[in-house]
N, C-alpha and C positions, 0 to 999 in steps of 0.2 A: 414666772413665765415666761423671760427671757433667758433665765438659765437651761430650761427645757429646748427651745428653740436653739440655743447654739448647742448643745449636749446632740440633736438630731442632726445638726449641720455639721457637725464634726464624725458622726458615727457615717453620715452618707458620704462625703467627704473620706472617709477612710474606707469605705466600701468600695468608692471608685478606684482609691489608688491601688487597691488589690488587686481589681478586676485588672486594671492597666498591667501591673505587675506581673499576672500570670499571662498576658497574652503576651508582652516579652519573652517571658522565659518560655512558652509555648514559642515563640519565634526562634529562639536562640537555637532550643532542643531540636526544631527542625531543619536548620541550616547543619547542625553538626551531624545528626541523619543524613542528610545529603552528602555531605563532603563523606562521610563514611562511606556511606554505599560507593562512591565514585572510588573513591582509594581501591575500595574491594572489588570492582567492576574491573579498573585496573591491571590490579595483582592478579588476577583471574588472567587477565589477556597477555600479559608478561608470561605467565607460567604457561599458557598453553603456547604461545609464540615459542617461547623455550623448549618446550616438550616435542615439536611439531619440528625445529630444527636439530634436538638430539635423535630423533628418530628418523629425520632425513641423513644424517650423519651416520648412524650407525647401520643404515640400510645401505648406504651406500648411494641413497637416490635411488633406489629401484620402488619404492612406495611412491606414489602420485598422492598428492591434497584429494581429500574428498569430497570436501566444498568449494564450488569457486569462491574467489575472493570477494567479490560483491556479497554473495548470500552469507558468506561471515561475517563481512561488514553490518549485512543488515541483522542480523542475530544479535551480535554484538549492541547494536540500537535500541534492540526491545528492552533491554533490561533495564 
């Protein structure tokens, strides 16, 4: 009878450890995805800034920006 209780305790402990491990893996995956999303956003912002600068240089400053600076910042924060 004691062997059955010990086996049940071991199985329950193993289940709890597995659940805890899954939770840690999920948190790690969320952190990686968050960092990846932030890096992608930064790359898009940098590319946009470089494209605006190249367009401005190519046009000799004749083309004005379409969005005010504050509106552009608001749209960047929405991502």
